[in-house]
LOLO-931375 format. One record per residue (C-alpha): residue number from 1; residue in three letters; z, y, x. Coordinates in Angstrom, 2 decimals, always signed. Layout:
<recs>
{seq = NUM, type = ala, pz = Z, py = Y, px = X}
...
</recs>
This chain:
<recs>
{seq = 1, type = met, pz = -23.62, py = +16.19, px = -35.24}
{seq = 2, type = tyr, pz = -21.67, py = +15.32, px = -32.18}
{seq = 3, type = his, pz = -23.34, py = +14.31, px = -28.69}
{seq = 4, type = val, pz = -21.02, py = +11.87, px = -26.57}
{seq = 5, type = ala, pz = -21.85, py = +11.10, px = -22.96}
{seq = 6, type = met, pz = -20.67, py = +7.89, px = -21.26}
{seq = 7, type = glu, pz = -20.97, py = +6.11, px = -17.81}
{seq = 8, type = ser, pz = -23.02, py = +2.87, px = -17.85}
{seq = 9, type = thr, pz = -20.49, py = +1.35, px = -15.59}
{seq = 10, type = ser, pz = -17.76, py = +1.26, px = -18.07}
{seq = 11, type = val, pz = -16.85, py = -2.25, px = -19.53}
{seq = 12, type = tyr, pz = -16.23, py = -0.28, px = -22.89}
{seq = 13, type = trp, pz = -19.43, py = +1.16, px = -23.56}
{seq = 14, type = lys, pz = -21.15, py = -1.44, px = -25.73}
{seq = 15, type = pro, pz = -18.48, py = -1.65, px = -28.34}
{seq = 16, type = ile, pz = -18.32, py = +2.04, px = -28.41}
{seq = 17, type = val, pz = -22.28, py = +2.23, px = -28.77}
{seq = 18, type = asn, pz = -21.89, py = +0.03, px = -31.63}
{seq = 19, type = leu, pz = -19.46, py = +2.12, px = -33.46}
{seq = 20, type = leu, pz = -21.19, py = +5.45, px = -32.69}
{seq = 21, type = glu, pz = -24.26, py = +3.75, px = -34.22}
{seq = 22, type = ser, pz = -22.48, py = +2.72, px = -37.21}
{seq = 23, type = glu, pz = -21.15, py = +6.42, px = -37.84}
{seq = 24, type = gly, pz = -24.80, py = +7.91, px = -37.15}
{seq = 25, type = ile, pz = -23.20, py = +9.69, px = -33.87}
{seq = 26, type = glu, pz = -25.83, py = +10.57, px = -31.24}
{seq = 27, type = tyr, pz = -24.94, py = +9.37, px = -27.93}
{seq = 28, type = leu, pz = -26.13, py = +9.31, px = -24.43}
{seq = 29, type = val, pz = -25.42, py = +6.66, px = -21.75}
{seq = 30, type = val, pz = -25.58, py = +8.12, px = -18.10}
{seq = 31, type = ser, pz = -25.54, py = +6.31, px = -14.66}
{seq = 32, type = ala, pz = -22.34, py = +7.36, px = -12.59}
{seq = 33, type = gln, pz = -24.35, py = +7.79, px = -9.81}
{seq = 34, type = his, pz = -26.46, py = +10.77, px = -11.53}
{seq = 35, type = met, pz = -23.28, py = +11.83, px = -13.15}
{seq = 36, type = lys, pz = -21.15, py = +12.21, px = -9.81}
{seq = 37, type = ala, pz = -23.39, py = +12.50, px = -6.93}
{seq = 38, type = leu, pz = -26.92, py = +13.42, px = -8.20}
{seq = 39, type = pro, pz = -29.21, py = +12.96, px = -5.08}
{seq = 40, type = gly, pz = -30.92, py = +16.07, px = -3.78}
{seq = 41, type = arg, pz = -28.93, py = +18.45, px = -5.63}
{seq = 42, type = lys, pz = -25.83, py = +18.93, px = -3.55}
{seq = 43, type = thr, pz = -25.39, py = +22.26, px = -1.71}
{seq = 44, type = asp, pz = -22.32, py = +24.41, px = -0.84}
{seq = 45, type = val, pz = -23.32, py = +26.69, px = -3.62}
{seq = 46, type = lys, pz = -23.16, py = +24.11, px = -6.30}
{seq = 47, type = asp, pz = -19.86, py = +22.85, px = -4.71}
{seq = 48, type = thr, pz = -18.33, py = +26.38, px = -4.81}
{seq = 49, type = glu, pz = -19.50, py = +26.77, px = -8.63}
{seq = 50, type = trp, pz = -17.95, py = +23.39, px = -9.53}
{seq = 51, type = ile, pz = -14.64, py = +24.65, px = -7.64}
{seq = 52, type = ala, pz = -14.77, py = +27.88, px = -9.45}
{seq = 53, type = gln, pz = -15.16, py = +26.08, px = -12.87}
{seq = 54, type = leu, pz = -12.23, py = +24.01, px = -12.26}
{seq = 55, type = leu, pz = -10.05, py = +26.66, px = -11.26}
{seq = 56, type = arg, pz = -10.91, py = +28.67, px = -14.48}
{seq = 57, type = his, pz = -9.90, py = +25.51, px = -16.68}
{seq = 58, type = gly, pz = -6.69, py = +25.22, px = -14.79}
{seq = 59, type = leu, pz = -7.63, py = +21.57, px = -13.28}
{seq = 60, type = leu, pz = -6.77, py = +22.54, px = -9.64}
{seq = 61, type = lys, pz = -3.36, py = +22.21, px = -8.20}
{seq = 62, type = ala, pz = -2.04, py = +24.17, px = -5.10}
{seq = 63, type = ser, pz = -1.10, py = +22.21, px = -1.83}
{seq = 64, type = phe, pz = +2.30, py = +22.79, px = -0.15}
{seq = 65, type = ile, pz = +1.78, py = +25.37, px = +2.65}
{seq = 66, type = pro, pz = +5.10, py = +26.60, px = +4.04}
{seq = 67, type = asn, pz = +5.56, py = +29.99, px = +5.22}
{seq = 68, type = arg, pz = +5.08, py = +31.16, px = +8.58}
{seq = 69, type = thr, pz = +8.71, py = +30.63, px = +9.87}
{seq = 70, type = gln, pz = +8.74, py = +27.15, px = +8.76}
{seq = 71, type = arg, pz = +5.26, py = +26.46, px = +10.24}
{seq = 72, type = glu, pz = +6.83, py = +27.48, px = +13.67}
{seq = 73, type = leu, pz = +9.69, py = +25.57, px = +13.16}
{seq = 74, type = arg, pz = +7.34, py = +22.49, px = +12.55}
{seq = 75, type = glu, pz = +5.44, py = +23.16, px = +15.54}
{seq = 76, type = leu, pz = +8.58, py = +23.08, px = +17.82}
{seq = 77, type = val, pz = +9.94, py = +20.10, px = +16.12}
{seq = 78, type = arg, pz = +6.79, py = +18.04, px = +16.42}
{seq = 79, type = tyr, pz = +6.30, py = +19.12, px = +20.02}
{seq = 80, type = arg, pz = +9.71, py = +18.12, px = +20.98}
{seq = 81, type = arg, pz = +9.11, py = +14.65, px = +19.56}
{seq = 82, type = ser, pz = +5.95, py = +14.30, px = +21.55}
{seq = 83, type = ile, pz = +7.83, py = +15.18, px = +24.66}
{seq = 84, type = ile, pz = +10.51, py = +12.70, px = +23.68}
{seq = 85, type = glu, pz = +7.90, py = +9.81, px = +23.14}
{seq = 86, type = glu, pz = +6.10, py = +10.87, px = +26.56}
{seq = 87, type = arg, pz = +9.57, py = +10.29, px = +28.11}
{seq = 88, type = ala, pz = +9.96, py = +6.88, px = +26.71}
{seq = 89, type = arg, pz = +6.54, py = +6.10, px = +28.01}
{seq = 90, type = gln, pz = +7.67, py = +7.04, px = +31.65}
{seq = 91, type = his, pz = +10.90, py = +5.00, px = +31.18}
{seq = 92, type = asn, pz = +8.64, py = +1.69, px = +30.47}
{seq = 93, type = arg, pz = +6.49, py = +2.69, px = +33.61}
{seq = 94, type = ile, pz = +9.58, py = +2.77, px = +35.81}
{seq = 95, type = gln, pz = +10.39, py = -0.61, px = +34.50}
{seq = 96, type = lys, pz = +7.01, py = -1.67, px = +35.57}
{seq = 97, type = val, pz = +7.27, py = -0.29, px = +38.93}
{seq = 98, type = leu, pz = +10.68, py = -2.23, px = +39.28}
{seq = 99, type = glu, pz = +9.22, py = -5.38, px = +38.23}
{seq = 100, type = gly, pz = +6.38, py = -5.20, px = +40.76}
{seq = 101, type = ala, pz = +8.92, py = -4.79, px = +43.35}
{seq = 102, type = asn, pz = +10.85, py = -7.97, px = +42.19}
{seq = 103, type = ile, pz = +14.12, py = -5.80, px = +40.75}
{seq = 104, type = lys, pz = +15.46, py = -7.26, px = +37.70}
{seq = 105, type = leu, pz = +17.78, py = -4.29, px = +37.30}
{seq = 106, type = gly, pz = +17.02, py = -4.21, px = +33.26}
{seq = 107, type = ser, pz = +18.50, py = -7.74, px = +32.93}
{seq = 108, type = val, pz = +21.92, py = -6.59, px = +34.30}
{seq = 109, type = val, pz = +22.28, py = -2.73, px = +32.62}
{seq = 110, type = ser, pz = +21.66, py = -2.10, px = +29.01}
{seq = 111, type = asp, pz = +20.16, py = +1.42, px = +29.80}
{seq = 112, type = ile, pz = +17.81, py = +1.35, px = +32.95}
{seq = 113, type = met, pz = +18.07, py = +5.40, px = +32.71}
{seq = 114, type = gly, pz = +21.79, py = +5.62, px = +32.85}
{seq = 115, type = val, pz = +24.08, py = +7.50, px = +35.33}
{seq = 116, type = ser, pz = +24.61, py = +4.57, px = +37.57}
{seq = 117, type = ser, pz = +20.93, py = +3.00, px = +37.13}
{seq = 118, type = lys, pz = +19.38, py = +6.43, px = +37.98}
{seq = 119, type = asp, pz = +21.49, py = +6.90, px = +41.16}
{seq = 120, type = met, pz = +20.35, py = +3.34, px = +42.27}
{seq = 121, type = leu, pz = +16.63, py = +4.51, px = +41.45}
{seq = 122, type = arg, pz = +16.84, py = +7.47, px = +43.54}
{seq = 123, type = ala, pz = +18.46, py = +5.80, px = +46.35}
{seq = 124, type = ile, pz = +15.53, py = +3.00, px = +46.28}
{seq = 125, type = ala, pz = +12.90, py = +5.86, px = +46.09}
{seq = 126, type = asp, pz = +14.53, py = +7.67, px = +49.29}
{seq = 127, type = gly, pz = +14.13, py = +4.37, px = +51.32}
{seq = 128, type = glu, pz = +17.50, py = +2.32, px = +50.57}
{seq = 129, type = asp, pz = +16.85, py = -1.17, px = +50.32}
{seq = 130, type = asp, pz = +20.44, py = -2.90, px = +50.93}
{seq = 131, type = pro, pz = +21.63, py = -4.62, px = +47.65}
{seq = 132, type = glu, pz = +25.33, py = -3.89, px = +48.45}
{seq = 133, type = lys, pz = +24.87, py = -0.02, px = +49.16}
{seq = 134, type = leu, pz = +22.80, py = +0.16, px = +45.87}
{seq = 135, type = ala, pz = +25.38, py = -1.83, px = +43.72}
{seq = 136, type = asn, pz = +28.19, py = +0.68, px = +44.93}
{seq = 137, type = phe, pz = +26.38, py = +3.23, px = +43.05}
{seq = 138, type = ala, pz = +27.99, py = +1.63, px = +39.85}
{seq = 139, type = arg, pz = +30.42, py = +3.61, px = +37.85}
{seq = 140, type = arg, pz = +33.14, py = +2.76, px = +35.23}
{seq = 141, type = thr, pz = +32.51, py = -0.48, px = +33.32}
{seq = 142, type = met, pz = +29.20, py = -1.19, px = +35.51}
{seq = 143, type = lys, pz = +31.60, py = -1.92, px = +38.64}
{seq = 144, type = lys, pz = +32.57, py = -5.64, px = +37.12}
{seq = 145, type = lys, pz = +28.74, py = -6.29, px = +37.46}
{seq = 146, type = lys, pz = +28.65, py = -5.78, px = +41.07}
{seq = 147, type = glu, pz = +27.68, py = -9.22, px = +42.05}
{seq = 148, type = gln, pz = +25.15, py = -9.35, px = +39.23}
{seq = 149, type = leu, pz = +23.63, py = -6.02, px = +40.40}
{seq = 150, type = glu, pz = +23.35, py = -7.32, px = +44.20}
{seq = 151, type = leu, pz = +21.40, py = -10.46, px = +43.23}
{seq = 152, type = ala, pz = +18.98, py = -8.12, px = +40.62}
{seq = 153, type = leu, pz = +18.64, py = -5.62, px = +43.45}
{seq = 154, type = gln, pz = +17.19, py = -7.79, px = +46.21}
{seq = 155, type = cys, pz = +13.86, py = -6.34, px = +46.31}
{seq = 156, type = tyr, pz = +10.66, py = -5.97, px = +48.32}
{seq = 157, type = val, pz = +10.03, py = -2.14, px = +48.10}
{seq = 158, type = asn, pz = +6.67, py = -0.86, px = +49.85}
{seq = 159, type = pro, pz = +5.92, py = +3.09, px = +50.39}
{seq = 160, type = his, pz = +3.54, py = +3.10, px = +47.33}
{seq = 161, type = gln, pz = +6.23, py = +1.84, px = +45.22}
{seq = 162, type = arg, pz = +8.73, py = +4.25, px = +46.26}
{seq = 163, type = leu, pz = +6.45, py = +7.20, px = +45.77}
{seq = 164, type = met, pz = +5.64, py = +6.13, px = +42.33}
{seq = 165, type = leu, pz = +9.64, py = +5.99, px = +41.72}
{seq = 166, type = lys, pz = +9.99, py = +9.44, px = +43.10}
{seq = 167, type = ala, pz = +7.08, py = +10.94, px = +40.83}
{seq = 168, type = ile, pz = +8.38, py = +9.18, px = +37.86}
{seq = 169, type = leu, pz = +11.93, py = +10.33, px = +38.06}
{seq = 170, type = thr, pz = +10.68, py = +13.98, px = +38.87}
{seq = 171, type = his, pz = +8.56, py = +13.99, px = +35.63}
{seq = 172, type = ile, pz = +11.24, py = +12.47, px = +33.61}
{seq = 173, type = asp, pz = +13.70, py = +15.28, px = +34.70}
{seq = 174, type = phe, pz = +11.08, py = +17.90, px = +33.96}
{seq = 175, type = leu, pz = +10.80, py = +16.39, px = +30.46}
{seq = 176, type = thr, pz = +14.28, py = +16.43, px = +29.93}
{seq = 177, type = glu, pz = +14.59, py = +19.98, px = +30.89}
{seq = 178, type = gln, pz = +12.12, py = +20.68, px = +28.31}
{seq = 179, type = ile, pz = +13.58, py = +18.89, px = +25.73}
{seq = 180, type = glu, pz = +17.00, py = +20.71, px = +26.26}
{seq = 181, type = met, pz = +15.22, py = +23.81, px = +26.35}
{seq = 182, type = leu, pz = +13.25, py = +23.19, px = +22.85}
{seq = 183, type = asp, pz = +16.91, py = +21.88, px = +21.48}
{seq = 184, type = gln, pz = +18.26, py = +25.37, px = +22.08}
{seq = 185, type = glu, pz = +15.27, py = +27.20, px = +20.51}
{seq = 186, type = ile, pz = +15.47, py = +24.85, px = +17.44}
{seq = 187, type = val, pz = +19.37, py = +25.11, px = +17.17}
{seq = 188, type = gln, pz = +18.89, py = +28.97, px = +17.13}
{seq = 189, type = arg, pz = +16.09, py = +28.71, px = +14.16}
{seq = 190, type = val, pz = +18.13, py = +26.58, px = +12.12}
{seq = 191, type = ser, pz = +21.38, py = +28.24, px = +12.23}
{seq = 192, type = ser, pz = +21.20, py = +29.81, px = +8.87}
{seq = 193, type = tyr, pz = +20.67, py = +26.40, px = +7.36}
{seq = 194, type = glu, pz = +23.39, py = +24.53, px = +9.21}
{seq = 195, type = glu, pz = +25.03, py = +23.18, px = +5.87}
{seq = 196, type = asp, pz = +21.53, py = +21.85, px = +5.07}
{seq = 197, type = ile, pz = +21.83, py = +20.01, px = +8.22}
{seq = 198, type = glu, pz = +25.03, py = +18.50, px = +8.04}
{seq = 199, type = arg, pz = +24.10, py = +17.22, px = +4.45}
{seq = 200, type = leu, pz = +21.23, py = +15.45, px = +6.04}
{seq = 201, type = asp, pz = +23.19, py = +14.26, px = +8.76}
{seq = 202, type = ser, pz = +25.75, py = +12.50, px = +6.66}
{seq = 203, type = ile, pz = +22.99, py = +10.25, px = +5.64}
{seq = 204, type = his, pz = +23.28, py = +6.74, px = +7.47}
{seq = 205, type = gly, pz = +20.48, py = +6.59, px = +10.22}
{seq = 206, type = ile, pz = +19.84, py = +10.11, px = +10.13}
{seq = 207, type = ala, pz = +21.06, py = +12.02, px = +13.37}
{seq = 208, type = arg, pz = +20.92, py = +15.73, px = +14.10}
{seq = 209, type = arg, pz = +17.32, py = +15.86, px = +15.62}
{seq = 210, type = met, pz = +15.98, py = +13.64, px = +12.69}
{seq = 211, type = ala, pz = +17.71, py = +15.96, px = +10.23}
{seq = 212, type = glu, pz = +15.93, py = +19.03, px = +11.85}
{seq = 213, type = gln, pz = +12.61, py = +17.22, px = +11.53}
{seq = 214, type = ile, pz = +13.19, py = +16.41, px = +7.92}
{seq = 215, type = leu, pz = +14.30, py = +20.14, px = +7.25}
{seq = 216, type = ala, pz = +11.03, py = +21.39, px = +9.38}
{seq = 217, type = glu, pz = +8.66, py = +18.91, px = +7.42}
{seq = 218, type = ile, pz = +9.73, py = +19.74, px = +3.66}
{seq = 219, type = gly, pz = +11.43, py = +22.98, px = +3.93}
{seq = 220, type = thr, pz = +14.87, py = +24.16, px = +2.39}
{seq = 221, type = ala, pz = +13.49, py = +25.46, px = -1.12}
{seq = 222, type = val, pz = +12.45, py = +21.72, px = -1.99}
{seq = 223, type = lys, pz = +12.64, py = +22.36, px = -5.96}
{seq = 224, type = asn, pz = +10.09, py = +24.91, px = -5.97}
{seq = 225, type = gln, pz = +7.50, py = +22.83, px = -4.03}
{seq = 226, type = phe, pz = +8.47, py = +19.56, px = -5.54}
{seq = 227, type = pro, pz = +9.57, py = +19.10, px = -9.17}
{seq = 228, type = thr, pz = +11.14, py = +15.72, px = -8.72}
{seq = 229, type = ala, pz = +11.84, py = +13.28, px = -5.84}
{seq = 230, type = ala, pz = +9.29, py = +11.13, px = -6.73}
{seq = 231, type = his, pz = +6.56, py = +14.00, px = -6.07}
{seq = 232, type = leu, pz = +7.98, py = +14.63, px = -2.55}
{seq = 233, type = cys, pz = +7.79, py = +10.65, px = -1.82}
{seq = 234, type = ser, pz = +4.31, py = +10.90, px = -2.87}
{seq = 235, type = trp, pz = +3.53, py = +13.57, px = -0.81}
{seq = 236, type = ala, pz = +5.12, py = +12.00, px = +2.28}
{seq = 237, type = ala, pz = +2.79, py = +8.85, px = +1.35}
{seq = 238, type = leu, pz = +5.81, py = +6.48, px = +0.91}
{seq = 239, type = val, pz = +4.95, py = +4.89, px = -2.56}
{seq = 240, type = pro, pz = +2.44, py = +2.28, px = -3.23}
{seq = 241, type = gly, pz = -0.90, py = +3.30, px = -4.13}
{seq = 242, type = his, pz = -2.31, py = +3.57, px = -7.90}
{seq = 243, type = asn, pz = -5.85, py = +2.30, px = -7.93}
{seq = 244, type = glu, pz = -6.59, py = +0.66, px = -11.39}
{seq = 245, type = ser, pz = -10.01, py = +0.56, px = -13.28}
{seq = 246, type = ala, pz = -11.11, py = -1.77, px = -16.30}
{seq = 247, type = gly, pz = -7.78, py = -3.62, px = -16.45}
{seq = 248, type = lys, pz = -8.14, py = -4.47, px = -12.66}
{seq = 249, type = arg, pz = -5.71, py = -3.53, px = -9.78}
{seq = 250, type = lys, pz = -7.01, py = -2.79, px = -6.64}
{seq = 251, type = ser, pz = -5.67, py = -1.86, px = -3.66}
{seq = 252, type = thr, pz = -2.15, py = -0.53, px = -3.48}
{seq = 253, type = arg, pz = -1.99, py = +0.63, px = -0.01}
{seq = 254, type = ser, pz = -0.43, py = +3.87, px = +0.52}
{seq = 255, type = lys, pz = -2.42, py = +7.15, px = +1.03}
{seq = 256, type = lys, pz = -2.38, py = +9.21, px = +4.01}
{seq = 257, type = gly, pz = +0.61, py = +11.81, px = +3.90}
{seq = 258, type = asn, pz = +2.71, py = +13.51, px = +6.41}
{seq = 259, type = lys, pz = +2.57, py = +11.20, px = +9.19}
{seq = 260, type = tyr, pz = +5.43, py = +13.10, px = +11.16}
{seq = 261, type = leu, pz = +7.60, py = +12.73, px = +8.43}
{seq = 262, type = arg, pz = +6.63, py = +9.27, px = +7.47}
{seq = 263, type = ser, pz = +7.14, py = +7.86, px = +11.15}
{seq = 264, type = ala, pz = +10.64, py = +9.47, px = +11.52}
{seq = 265, type = leu, pz = +12.07, py = +8.19, px = +8.36}
{seq = 266, type = thr, pz = +10.59, py = +4.67, px = +9.03}
{seq = 267, type = glu, pz = +12.09, py = +4.93, px = +12.37}
{seq = 268, type = ala, pz = +15.57, py = +5.63, px = +10.58}
{seq = 269, type = ala, pz = +15.09, py = +2.92, px = +8.31}
{seq = 270, type = gln, pz = +14.71, py = +0.61, px = +11.01}
{seq = 271, type = ser, pz = +18.13, py = +1.69, px = +12.56}
{seq = 272, type = val, pz = +20.02, py = +0.77, px = +9.60}
{seq = 273, type = arg, pz = +18.63, py = -2.65, px = +8.94}
{seq = 274, type = gly, pz = +21.91, py = -4.30, px = +10.36}
{seq = 275, type = ser, pz = +24.31, py = -1.52, px = +9.01}
{seq = 276, type = lys, pz = +26.77, py = -2.63, px = +6.30}
{seq = 277, type = asn, pz = +26.07, py = +0.25, px = +3.95}
{seq = 278, type = tyr, pz = +23.66, py = +0.69, px = +1.04}
{seq = 279, type = leu, pz = +20.84, py = +1.35, px = +3.20}
{seq = 280, type = gly, pz = +21.12, py = -1.58, px = +5.02}
{seq = 281, type = ala, pz = +21.65, py = -3.72, px = +1.86}
{seq = 282, type = leu, pz = +18.44, py = -2.60, px = +0.59}
{seq = 283, type = tyr, pz = +16.66, py = -3.35, px = +3.88}
{seq = 284, type = arg, pz = +18.08, py = -6.89, px = +3.84}
{seq = 285, type = arg, pz = +17.27, py = -7.27, px = +0.26}
{seq = 286, type = thr, pz = +13.58, py = -6.26, px = +0.46}
{seq = 287, type = val, pz = +12.55, py = -8.06, px = +3.76}
{seq = 288, type = gly, pz = +12.87, py = -11.29, px = +2.74}
{seq = 289, type = arg, pz = +10.15, py = -10.74, px = -0.04}
{seq = 290, type = lys, pz = +7.92, py = -7.97, px = +1.63}
{seq = 291, type = gly, pz = +8.40, py = -8.41, px = +5.30}
{seq = 292, type = asn, pz = +9.79, py = -5.99, px = +7.74}
{seq = 293, type = lys, pz = +7.18, py = -3.23, px = +7.68}
{seq = 294, type = arg, pz = +7.12, py = -2.63, px = +3.68}
{seq = 295, type = ala, pz = +11.10, py = -3.23, px = +3.97}
{seq = 296, type = ala, pz = +11.22, py = -0.10, px = +6.26}
{seq = 297, type = ile, pz = +8.86, py = +1.94, px = +3.98}
{seq = 298, type = val, pz = +11.10, py = +0.83, px = +0.99}
{seq = 299, type = val, pz = +14.10, py = +2.14, px = +2.75}
{seq = 300, type = ala, pz = +12.25, py = +5.22, px = +4.07}
{seq = 301, type = asp, pz = +11.34, py = +6.09, px = +0.56}
{seq = 302, type = ala, pz = +15.19, py = +5.97, px = -0.43}
{seq = 303, type = ile, pz = +16.30, py = +7.99, px = +2.42}
{seq = 304, type = leu, pz = +13.78, py = +10.61, px = +1.21}
{seq = 305, type = arg, pz = +15.02, py = +10.36, px = -2.38}
{seq = 306, type = ile, pz = +18.63, py = +10.86, px = -1.04}
{seq = 307, type = ala, pz = +17.79, py = +13.66, px = +1.04}
{seq = 308, type = tyr, pz = +15.86, py = +15.52, px = -1.69}
{seq = 309, type = tyr, pz = +18.96, py = +15.37, px = -4.21}
{seq = 310, type = leu, pz = +21.30, py = +16.38, px = -1.41}
{seq = 311, type = leu, pz = +19.27, py = +19.43, px = -0.86}
{seq = 312, type = thr, pz = +18.87, py = +20.69, px = -4.51}
{seq = 313, type = arg, pz = +22.35, py = +19.54, px = -5.72}
{seq = 314, type = lys, pz = +24.03, py = +20.82, px = -2.40}
{seq = 315, type = glu, pz = +26.14, py = +17.83, px = -1.99}
{seq = 316, type = met, pz = +27.27, py = +15.62, px = +0.79}
{seq = 317, type = tyr, pz = +26.00, py = +12.01, px = +0.72}
{seq = 318, type = val, pz = +28.28, py = +9.29, px = -0.54}
{seq = 319, type = asp, pz = +27.46, py = +5.71, px = +0.15}
{seq = 320, type = leu, pz = +27.47, py = +2.97, px = -2.74}
{seq = 321, type = gly, pz = +28.34, py = +0.36, px = -0.76}
{seq = 322, type = glu, pz = +27.01, py = -2.86, px = +0.79}
{seq = 323, type = asp, pz = +28.13, py = -4.73, px = -2.28}
{seq = 324, type = tyr, pz = +26.10, py = -2.26, px = -4.74}
{seq = 325, type = phe, pz = +23.23, py = -4.75, px = -5.66}
{seq = 326, type = asp, pz = +25.92, py = -7.61, px = -5.96}
{seq = 327, type = lys, pz = +27.78, py = -5.67, px = -8.64}
{seq = 328, type = gln, pz = +24.82, py = -4.87, px = -10.45}
{seq = 329, type = arg, pz = +24.07, py = -8.52, px = -10.65}
{seq = 330, type = gln, pz = +27.72, py = -9.88, px = -11.03}
{seq = 331, type = val, pz = +27.32, py = -11.55, px = -14.34}
{seq = 332, type = ser, pz = +23.82, py = -13.22, px = -13.37}
{seq = 333, type = ile, pz = +25.29, py = -14.41, px = -9.58}
{seq = 334, type = val, pz = +28.29, py = -15.81, px = -11.60}
{seq = 335, type = arg, pz = +26.19, py = -17.74, px = -14.20}
{seq = 336, type = his, pz = +23.99, py = -19.24, px = -11.56}
{seq = 337, type = ser, pz = +26.53, py = -20.22, px = -9.23}
{seq = 338, type = val, pz = +28.56, py = -22.21, px = -12.05}
{seq = 339, type = gln, pz = +25.26, py = -23.89, px = -13.24}
{seq = 340, type = arg, pz = +24.43, py = -24.94, px = -9.54}
{seq = 341, type = leu, pz = +28.08, py = -26.44, px = -9.20}
{seq = 342, type = glu, pz = +27.69, py = -28.23, px = -12.64}
{seq = 343, type = asn, pz = +24.43, py = -29.52, px = -11.68}
{seq = 344, type = leu, pz = +26.23, py = -31.15, px = -8.66}
{seq = 345, type = gly, pz = +28.78, py = -32.96, px = -11.12}
{seq = 346, type = tyr, pz = +31.46, py = -30.50, px = -10.81}
{seq = 347, type = thr, pz = +33.58, py = -28.84, px = -13.60}
{seq = 348, type = val, pz = +34.15, py = -25.30, px = -13.06}
{seq = 349, type = thr, pz = +36.81, py = -22.95, px = -14.65}
{seq = 350, type = ile, pz = +36.55, py = -19.38, px = -13.84}
{seq = 351, type = thr, pz = +39.63, py = -17.22, px = -13.89}
{seq = 352, type = glu, pz = +39.43, py = -13.49, px = -13.09}
{seq = 353, type = ala, pz = +41.41, py = -12.39, px = -10.11}
{seq = 354, type = ser, pz = +44.57, py = -10.20, px = -10.84}
</recs>
């Protein structure tokens, strides 16, 4: 005689009960609450016993814990990223102070912290307010915009705003020094993985700093930690959630993964949305159906998959081309175009170009 236990919340328990009764099998229908979260009987000792039982049966899977060298590299790369973000916030504060002084420098120059712009800001912080003298700090191509600069630099700066400018510029210089110091330290630590850095750098949207961050997060022995590219993308939370019960699909929101890697890849995906390559075509193909945010996640997933194959196969990136998806759908595109023209009353004859 067999004993069968089932959850009473399952939609399949009634027909199973009928089948078991017809076969003369004893059964037990239990409450899911009593089965999974029995009230009043949860202690740390019970939890440890349950974990030990799962371990004996081989039902536990080890998490990815990098070695000490990679953990230190991670800490450096993440700290450098936080400093870069802080410097960007200081740039925004500079813009806010300038707007308060009626200085429209950002409407004339593309980079408010460029060489020419920074000289103008330092002169303003030191007490200069003559628009013509400030415009003379323009260099190279910026000299062509002297008249526009003079109009944009007509300002009403009070001592408080000069103090703010001087303090923020000093802080930005300090942050820049820290970033350069961290750059040198990171370059020394990844010197033995220079080939892997070059492979990742060959992907569109990935620069050296981004390649260093990817390498610091996933390591170099990727195959040992992640059997396939799908495992790596799931670990980074770049795939939809899989939550289905009783034939009903619930939320497909992605889980919480490595937020540093996810944000870096999303930033890289946003940078290629207008480029004429495979990743740019993938972004534009997806954005119409799913929106900007989901399109960025799709492209980030593709970038991480490419990085996985480049690191495991020891190859350089070869772009598939902007017309990759059109080539895949060439027959259907031709058929659809001919059908539309015929519906408009035209007779179409297709001849393949030599």
